[in-house]
N, C-alpha and C positions, 0 to 999 in steps of 0.2 A: 618595650617601647618601640624597638626597631621593627618588630613584627607588625605593629600598627601602621607603619609607613607603607607596608606592602598589602596587608590584609584589607584595610579600609578602601583603598582605591580599587582593589580587585573585586570587592563586594559591590561597590558602586558600578563597576563595569558589567558585572554579571547581571545585576538587576536592570541596568539601563539597556542591556542587549537581551532583553527577555525573549521568551518564546512566543512572539507574535505570530499569529496564523498568516501564512503566506497567501496572498490573493490568488484566487483561482481564475482560470481563464473563463471568459463568458460562455464558451461552448460547454465546458465541464459543468458549470452551474446550471445551464439550461438542460443538459442531459440528466442531471440529478433531479431537477424539478419535474421534468416530464416523466421520469421513472417513478417518482413519488406519486404523481397524479394518476398513473396507470391503474392503480388499485387492483393488485392481484396478477397482473400481467408481468411475466419475467422480461426484464429489459434485454435488448439485443446484446449488449456487451457482456452480460452474465451468461447468455447462451453461448457466445463465442468462447468465453473462458471455459465453460463446461465441455465444449467440443475439444478444445486443446487438451484438457485434462484427460478426456477419454482416449485421445491419441497417445498421450504419454503412458497411460495405464496399459494400453495394448502393447506398446513397445516394451514395457517392463515385463509383461506376461510372456512375450516372445523370448526375451532374454533369459527368463527363468526356465522356460521350456528347453532352450538350447543348452543351458547348463545341466539340465537333468538328463539329457539324452546320453552323453558318454558315461 
């Protein structure tokens, strides 16, 4: 019975504080909508992320080469 005093309010709090989706900023919503409308065109933010990934990959390759030299 004592567990009920703790469990039921905890259950109510967990359900009441559910995982509502956080509101997005207007700019993010517009960027996503414009990206969806592009129809086959890669959005700029994805190109930027790809370029950063290439730079990281180059850095990793250089470090592997440096370790292999000695």
